[in-house]
N, C-alpha and C positions, 0 to 999 in steps of 0.2 A: 655785553661781551667784553671781557678784559682785553686791553691792548698791551702787548708786550713790546717794550721799548728796548730793542736789542742792541742799539748802538750807543746808549747813554751810559753815564757813570753811576756807580753806587758805592758810597763811602760811609762806613766800612762795607765790604761785600758780605754776602751771606755766610760764607765760611768763616770770615773774621768775626762776624757777629756771634756765631754759634760756638766758636772755640772756647771762650771762657764760660759760656752758659751751660754747655752740655754736661760737664763734670758735676754740676750742682744738682743734677736729676737723680732720683733714687734708682732709675733703671740704667744708669751709665755703668759699664762694667770694666773699663780698661784700667782703672786705678788712678793714682794721684799724679802721674807723670804728665798728664795733659794730652788731649786728643791730637791726632794727625789726620785731619779731615779732607776728604775730596767729595765733590758732588757726584752722585751715582745714578740719579734718576728722580722720578716723581711725576706729578701731574697737577693741574689746576682745576678749580671750580669757579664758576661765575657767580658773583653776587647779583641777584635780580635788581637791586637798587643801583648797582654800578659804583658803589662807594668804597668797598672793601676788597682788597686783593686777597685771594685765598690760594694757598699753595701747600701741597703735600710733598715735602722735600725728603729725598732719601740721601743720606750721607754715609760714607764708609770711613771708619776710623781704623787706622793702621797701627795705633799705639799699643794695642794689647798683644797677647801671645799669637793671636790670629785676627785677621780683619773682621770687624763687626759692622753690620749695616744697621742704621737707625732710621726710623720713620719720624720726621719732625713736621707736624702740621703747623703752618704759620699763617697769620693774617697780617696784612699791611694796611695801615690806616693813616689818614691825613691829619688826625688829631688824636689825643689820648682817649682811650676807652674808659669811661667812668667806672670806678670800682675794680679795675683790673691791674692795679699797680703790681700785684704779686705775680702776674703772668707776663709782664713786659720782658722781652728778650733783649731789646735795645732799640736805639734809634739809628736811622741811616739818612744820608743826604742823597736824594735821587736827582739826577741831572735834569729831569723834566718835571717831576712832580714835587720836588722840594723835600722837606723833612717828612720822613715816614716812621711811624711807630710800629715796630714789629712785635707781635704777641704770640705766645704759645697758643695755637689755635684751638686747643681743647678747652680753653677758658673763654673763647669768643663765641657768643650766641649765633653770629652770622655763619661761621664755619660749621657749627654743629647742625644748624638747620639745613644747610646745603649738603652736608654729609648724609643726613637722613633722606633728603631728596634724591641723592645719588643711589643709595641703597634701594629705595622704593621705585626707582626708574623715572622719577620726575625731573632729574637733571642728568647731564652727561659730563663725563670727565673730559677735560680739555688738555691739549698738548701744552707741555711746560714752556716751550720756547717759541711757538708759532701762534699768532692771534687767529681766533676763529677756526681752529683745527681740532676736531675731536681726537682724543687719545683712545684708539681702539684696543690698545694693549691692556687697559684697565677693564676688568670685568666685575659685574655685580649680580646679585640675585636676591630675591625677596619672595617669601612664601606666605606672608601674612595676608589677612583679609581686608585690611584698610590701613589708613595712616597710623604711624607709630607715635606714641606720646612719650617724649623725653623732655625733661625740664632743662631747657637751654640756658637757664640762669643758675642751675645748680653747680656746686663746686666739683670740678674734675678731681678724681682721686688717683694719685700716682702710687705705684708700688714697684717692686724690683723688676717686674716684667712688662709693665705697660701702664695704661691710663684707662679708667673706667668712668663713664657718664651714666648716671642712673635716673630712671623715671619711675612713674607709679606702677604698682602691681608687679614689681620685679623686672620691669623692662630695663635694659642696660645696653650700652654700646661699649665694646672692648676694643681699644686701639693697641695693636701690637707695636711697641716701640722698638724692640729688638727683632729684626727680621731674620728669620731662619729659612734658608732655601728649602723647598720641598722637592722630593724626588719626581723627576719627569715633568716638573712644572704643574703638577696637579694639586692646586691649593684647595683642599677639601675642608670645609668648615666642620666644626663639631656637630654631632647629630641633633643636639638641642637648639642649634642656631636657627633664627628666623630669617636672617639675611646676612650678607657679607660683601666686602669689596676686596679684590686681590689685584696685585700689580707686580711689576718687575723692576729690576735695576741692573746696572752693569757691574760685573765683577772685574777684578784687576786684570784678568787674562783676556778681557774683551767679550766673554760670553755673558749671557744674561741669566739671572736667577729670578725665581718667582716665589711669592709667599702671600699669605693673608695679611692685609693691612688693617682691616676692621671687621668685627663680627657683631651682629645685632642679636640680642637675646630678648625674648618676650615672655614674661610670666614665669621666670625660673625661680621665683621665690623672693620675698622681700629681704 
């Protein structure tokens, strides 16, 4: 179980860490002026080994013509992840844990494995701010017959709308980086999906919006 240190310091904080990194992504849409970010929601997953922090962070950017919500999966490690220099978001100094290396979690095999476990029902989403508290607002579904095979060591592929992780025989996980609220909170996955995760975040007016966070496809073609 991940322990949330709510009263400690984090330098730089997550918003400060993401502000220069986000515009370097192909799915960032606000332009060159630079983001104006606020934390809007998210959830955590537990690493079974207890070594890696896993967080699916939702941030809202007010820099564009209208606010845009982004899904940013992050992992936090106590040492660099070999071969993942390209996925390093930055380093932070944690008041209790010391130096932490923050990675784009789509390139971290621990996050990918636990995201699959969440979709399949083998793991539970955890509250972003409270230790040991499930996040019941996060929903998931899976219609497959057995465990899904996705190459957790394969390169994540970014494009203007999201990130894709591919496996054998056409299996893929699609992460929606730009979150678009769905009417009535009914986050319905595409008909060809085998599984999905949906969640919510807070809008500027205090209401909550909901969208698909990740969609699993099995055998949709190589």
